[in-house]
VOKOL-507695 format. One line per field, with one value per atom (N, C-alpha, C, O): residue in three letters; atom name; z, y, x. Coordinates in Angstrom, 3 decimals, decimal comma. Example, Ala and Ser with C-alpha at 12.3 -4.5 7.8 and 13.67 -1.06 7.14 Angstrom:
2
residu <- (Ala	Ala	Ala	Ala	Ser	Ser	Ser	Ser) $
atome <- (N	CA	C	O	N	CA	C	O) $
z <- (7,800	7,800	7,800	8,465	7,080	7,140	7,870	8,039) $
y <- (-5,690	-4,500	-3,300	-3,319	-2,250	-1,060	0,030	1,138) $
x <- (13,190	12,300	13,200	14,236	12,850	13,670	12,900	13,409) $
***
This chain:
77
residu <- (Met	Met	Met	Met	Lys	Lys	Lys	Lys	Pro	Pro	Pro	Pro	Gly	Gly	Gly	Gly	Val	Val	Val	Val	Cys	Cys	Cys	Cys	Pro	Pro	Pro	Pro	Arg	Arg	Arg	Arg	Cys	Cys	Cys	Cys	His	His	His	His	Glu	Glu	Glu	Glu	Leu	Leu	Leu	Leu	Thr	Thr	Thr	Thr	Ala	Ala	Ala	Ala	Val	Val	Val	Val	Asn	Asn	Asn	Asn	Ala	Ala	Ala	Ala	Lys	Lys	Lys	Lys	Phe	Phe	Phe	Phe	Cys	Cys	Cys	Cys	Phe	Phe	Phe	Phe	Lys	Lys	Lys	Lys	Cys	Cys	Cys	Cys	Gly	Gly	Gly	Gly	Phe	Phe	Phe	Phe	Pro	Pro	Pro	Pro	Leu	Leu	Leu	Leu	Thr	Thr	Thr	Thr	Lys	Lys	Lys	Lys	Glu	Glu	Glu	Glu	Ala	Ala	Ala	Ala	Ala	Ala	Ala	Ala	Thr	Thr	Thr	Thr	Thr	Thr	Thr	Thr	Val	Val	Val	Val	Glu	Glu	Glu	Glu	Ser	Ser	Ser	Ser	Ile	Ile	Ile	Ile	Lys	Lys	Lys	Lys	Thr	Thr	Thr	Thr	Asp	Asp	Asp	Asp	Tyr	Tyr	Tyr	Tyr	Val	Val	Val	Val	Gln	Gln	Gln	Gln	Leu	Leu	Leu	Leu	Ala	Ala	Ala	Ala	Asp	Asp	Asp	Asp	Leu	Leu	Leu	Leu	Asp	Asp	Asp	Asp	Glu	Glu	Glu	Glu	Ile	Ile	Ile	Ile	Arg	Arg	Arg	Arg	Glu	Glu	Glu	Glu	Met	Met	Met	Met	Lys	Lys	Lys	Lys	Asn	Asn	Asn	Asn	Thr	Thr	Thr	Thr	Leu	Leu	Leu	Leu	Lys	Lys	Lys	Lys	His	His	His	His	Glu	Glu	Glu	Glu	Leu	Leu	Leu	Leu	Glu	Glu	Glu	Glu	Glu	Glu	Glu	Glu	Ile	Ile	Ile	Ile	Ser	Ser	Ser	Ser	Lys	Lys	Lys	Lys	Leu	Leu	Leu	Leu	Lys	Lys	Lys	Lys	Lys	Lys	Lys	Lys	Met	Met	Met	Met	Met	Met	Met	Met	Leu	Leu	Leu	Leu	Lys	Lys	Lys	Lys	Val	Val	Val	Val	Glu	Glu	Glu	Glu	Lys	Lys	Lys	Lys) $
atome <- (N	CA	C	O	N	CA	C	O	N	CA	C	O	N	CA	C	O	N	CA	C	O	N	CA	C	O	N	CA	C	O	N	CA	C	O	N	CA	C	O	N	CA	C	O	N	CA	C	O	N	CA	C	O	N	CA	C	O	N	CA	C	O	N	CA	C	O	N	CA	C	O	N	CA	C	O	N	CA	C	O	N	CA	C	O	N	CA	C	O	N	CA	C	O	N	CA	C	O	N	CA	C	O	N	CA	C	O	N	CA	C	O	N	CA	C	O	N	CA	C	O	N	CA	C	O	N	CA	C	O	N	CA	C	O	N	CA	C	O	N	CA	C	O	N	CA	C	O	N	CA	C	O	N	CA	C	O	N	CA	C	O	N	CA	C	O	N	CA	C	O	N	CA	C	O	N	CA	C	O	N	CA	C	O	N	CA	C	O	N	CA	C	O	N	CA	C	O	N	CA	C	O	N	CA	C	O	N	CA	C	O	N	CA	C	O	N	CA	C	O	N	CA	C	O	N	CA	C	O	N	CA	C	O	N	CA	C	O	N	CA	C	O	N	CA	C	O	N	CA	C	O	N	CA	C	O	N	CA	C	O	N	CA	C	O	N	CA	C	O	N	CA	C	O	N	CA	C	O	N	CA	C	O	N	CA	C	O	N	CA	C	O	N	CA	C	O	N	CA	C	O	N	CA	C	O	N	CA	C	O	N	CA	C	O	N	CA	C	O	N	CA	C	O	N	CA	C	O	N	CA	C	O	N	CA	C	O	N	CA	C	O	N	CA	C	O) $
z <- (43,478	42,725	41,597	40,887	41,463	40,423	39,185	39,289	38,011	36,801	36,831	37,500	36,085	36,022	34,859	34,095	34,748	33,647	33,018	33,715	31,716	31,002	31,137	30,859	31,565	31,703	30,367	30,326	29,287	27,978	27,336	26,977	27,192	26,443	27,328	26,845	28,625	29,615	29,409	29,900	28,687	28,497	29,785	30,458	30,121	31,260	30,907	29,785	31,863	31,629	32,672	33,763	32,320	33,267	34,440	34,292	35,585	36,791	36,591	37,038	35,927	35,767	34,402	34,030	33,657	32,325	32,430	33,276	31,564	31,510	30,490	30,609	29,492	28,448	28,251	28,477	27,832	27,491	26,216	25,242	26,226	25,051	23,906	22,752	24,212	23,169	22,500	21,274	23,304	22,709	22,878	22,295	23,667	23,840	24,869	25,011	25,581	26,582	27,682	28,174	28,083	29,173	30,502	30,855	31,232	32,479	33,725	34,830	33,563	34,707	34,431	33,287	35,489	35,330	34,500	33,665	34,732	33,975	32,479	31,643	32,148	30,742	30,115	28,969	30,864	30,350	30,108	29,117	31,009	30,854	29,621	28,880	29,401	28,223	26,947	25,993	26,930	25,758	25,494	24,350	26,524	26,356	25,870	25,050	26,365	25,936	24,454	23,709	24,042	22,628	21,753	20,681	22,200	21,439	21,292	20,209	22,370	22,345	21,370	20,570	21,438	20,515	19,073	18,198	18,824	17,471	16,930	15,786	17,770	17,352	17,043	16,053	17,887	17,652	16,339	15,577	16,069	14,807	13,624	12,585	13,773	12,691	12,422	11,270	13,502	13,339	12,618	11,754	12,973	12,301	10,816	9,979	10,496	9,086	8,340	7,204	8,977	8,353	8,140	7,095	9,135	9,013	7,893	7,111	7,807	6,723	5,356	4,421	5,258	3,997	3,629	2,470	4,614	4,367	3,948	3,062	4,590	4,252	2,807	2,070	2,414	1,035	0,035	-1,024	0,367	-0,505	-0,658	-1,766	0,468	0,412	-0,388	-1,145	-0,217	-0,964	-2,467	-3,250	-2,853	-4,262	-4,780	-5,882	-3,985	-4,397	-4,518	-5,422	-3,611	-3,702	-4,966	-5,597	-5,326	-6,561	-7,773	-8,693	-7,770	-8,862	-8,934	-10,018	-7,782	-7,741	-8,275	-9,018	-7,896	-8,370	-9,895	-10,558	-10,442	-11,900	-12,582	-13,581	-12,045	-12,622	-12,548	-13,482	-11,443	-11,281	-12,332	-12,930	-12,550	-13,558	-14,954	-15,758	-15,229	-16,536	-16,707	-17,784	-15,651	-15,739	-15,948	-16,689	-15,286	-15,447	-16,865	-17,397	-17,485	-18,877	-19,825	-20,778	-19,568	-20,432	-20,335	-21,338	-19,161	-18,953	-19,646	-19,952	-19,903	-20,525	-21,937	-22,591) $
y <- (-30,428	-29,322	-29,860	-30,798	-29,250	-29,665	-28,790	-27,621	-29,383	-28,554	-27,529	-27,713	-26,441	-25,402	-25,638	-26,592	-24,758	-24,796	-23,408	-22,400	-23,370	-22,094	-21,481	-22,140	-20,213	-19,576	-19,307	-19,107	-19,301	-19,035	-20,311	-20,376	-21,326	-22,526	-23,753	-24,799	-23,624	-24,682	-25,898	-26,986	-25,712	-26,773	-26,908	-25,915	-28,133	-28,334	-27,754	-27,918	-27,079	-26,470	-26,958	-27,384	-26,889	-27,271	-26,291	-25,138	-26,752	-25,940	-24,640	-23,576	-24,729	-23,558	-22,876	-22,053	-23,207	-22,622	-21,135	-20,708	-20,368	-18,935	-18,631	-17,637	-19,498	-19,349	-20,688	-21,736	-20,661	-21,887	-22,452	-21,726	-23,733	-24,354	-24,511	-24,651	-24,488	-24,653	-23,328	-23,222	-22,316	-21,063	-19,872	-18,813	-20,036	-18,975	-17,918	-16,929	-18,103	-17,119	-17,001	-18,017	-15,755	-15,597	-16,042	-15,649	-16,865	-17,435	-16,764	-17,019	-15,912	-15,207	-13,711	-13,277	-12,937	-11,481	-11,092	-10,190	-11,773	-11,504	-11,760	-10,970	-12,851	-13,181	-12,142	-11,738	-11,715	-10,704	-9,381	-8,699	-9,022	-7,799	-7,900	-6,928	-9,064	-9,291	-9,126	-8,494	-9,686	-9,575	-8,106	-7,656	-7,366	-5,948	-5,153	-4,246	-5,483	-4,797	-5,061	-4,151	-6,300	-6,662	-5,942	-5,445	-5,882	-5,175	-3,701	-3,132	-3,086	-1,671	-1,443	-0,508	-2,306	-2,190	-2,339	-1,595	-3,300	-3,542	-2,329	-1,919	-1,759	-0,591	0,577	1,281	0,786	1,878	1,668	2,616	0,430	0,149	0,324	0,848	-0,111	0,052	1,534	1,958	2,324	3,767	4,373	5,234	3,924	4,440	4,101	4,938	2,883	2,484	3,339	3,749	3,606	4,424	5,854	6,458	6,382	7,731	7,784	8,734	6,767	6,718	6,687	7,364	5,891	5,788	7,131	7,544	7,801	9,108	10,125	10,948	10,059	10,962	10,750	11,711	9,502	9,191	9,663	10,191	9,477	9,930	11,445	11,969	12,146	13,604	14,082	15,049	13,406	13,772	13,637	14,514	12,541	12,309	13,374	13,894	13,690	14,697	16,082	16,846	16,402	17,678	17,748	18,801	16,648	16,592	16,834	17,561	16,229	16,424	17,878	18,452	18,459	19,868	20,768	21,713	20,471	21,261	21,175	22,181	19,982	19,801	20,600	21,276	20,522	21,262	22,772	23,509	23,210	24,638	25,112	26,175	24,306	24,652	24,690	25,570	23,740	23,711	24,951	25,546	25,341	26,520	27,796	28,691	27,865	29,045	29,141	30,241	27,997	27,990	28,452	29,185	28,026	28,394	29,887	30,519	30,449	31,881	32,774	33,924	32,287	33,118	33,367	34,044) $
x <- (14,778	14,233	13,353	13,716	12,217	11,280	11,490	11,861	11,244	11,310	10,184	9,167	10,393	9,378	8,432	8,576	7,478	6,519	6,487	6,371	6,590	6,554	5,166	4,164	5,103	3,787	3,094	1,880	3,853	3,243	2,702	1,527	3,560	3,148	2,925	2,491	3,223	3,012	3,911	3,611	5,006	6,003	6,815	7,089	7,196	8,091	9,453	9,933	10,071	11,376	12,368	11,987	13,642	14,684	14,672	14,265	15,115	15,101	15,888	15,458	17,027	17,892	17,742	18,579	16,689	16,495	16,179	15,393	16,800	16,525	15,426	14,709	15,307	14,289	13,600	14,203	12,347	11,628	12,242	12,441	12,539	13,150	12,154	12,557	10,866	9,850	9,486	9,515	9,142	8,647	9,597	9,366	10,659	11,638	11,278	11,998	10,192	9,757	10,808	11,298	11,166	12,136	11,531	10,419	12,278	11,758	12,312	11,832	13,313	13,886	13,867	13,731	14,005	14,052	15,274	15,201	16,396	17,624	17,410	17,852	16,740	16,471	15,539	15,736	14,533	13,602	14,333	14,072	15,243	16,032	16,919	17,068	17,506	18,345	17,527	17,981	16,340	15,460	15,129	15,197	14,777	14,439	15,639	15,492	16,819	18,043	18,312	18,673	18,136	18,341	17,320	17,665	16,069	15,032	15,392	15,256	15,849	16,224	17,367	17,331	18,389	19,529	19,074	19,516	18,192	17,703	16,949	17,147	16,080	15,294	16,224	16,029	17,237	18,181	18,928	19,120	19,350	20,038	19,105	19,507	17,862	16,885	16,658	16,562	16,572	16,404	17,597	17,432	18,812	20,011	19,999	20,338	19,612	19,532	18,517	18,758	17,388	16,353	16,864	16,624	17,564	18,124	19,151	19,166	20,016	21,008	20,334	20,761	19,277	18,543	17,906	17,944	17,326	16,725	17,791	17,561	18,953	20,048	20,493	20,712	20,625	21,026	19,974	20,313	18,712	17,629	17,665	17,551	17,826	17,892	19,098	19,007	20,218	21,422	21,166	21,530	20,543	20,221	19,252	19,423	18,244	17,268	17,911	17,575	18,831	19,544	20,401	20,497	21,011	21,799	20,897	21,271	19,719	18,760	18,291	18,184	18,015	17,594	18,700	18,437	19,927	21,067	21,191	21,443	21,016	21,072	19,961	20,204	18,749	17,624	17,859	17,543	18,409	18,694	19,697	19,531	20,741	21,747	21,114	21,422	20,239	19,554	18,686	18,657	17,981	17,115	17,929	17,522	19,078	19,930	20,478	20,626	20,782	21,275	20,176	20,442	18,945	17,824	17,546	17,211	17,677	17,403	18,419	18,106	19,616	20,675	20,431	21,225) $
***
């Protein structure tokens, strides 16, 4: 068996390598699927973090609005 060549960086790779040791390019369909799965998981987690941050911001803004509303009601009395 001959070693392979990475299609991205043209580095020689081991016959059974799943990723290029130099640039990390996936060399098998299984490795490419793994990379895509990890990317999908990462994006979903990033989206969750963004949603949590937005929720916290909205909660803080609602608290501020509530305080302002109470102040306005006191002034009107």
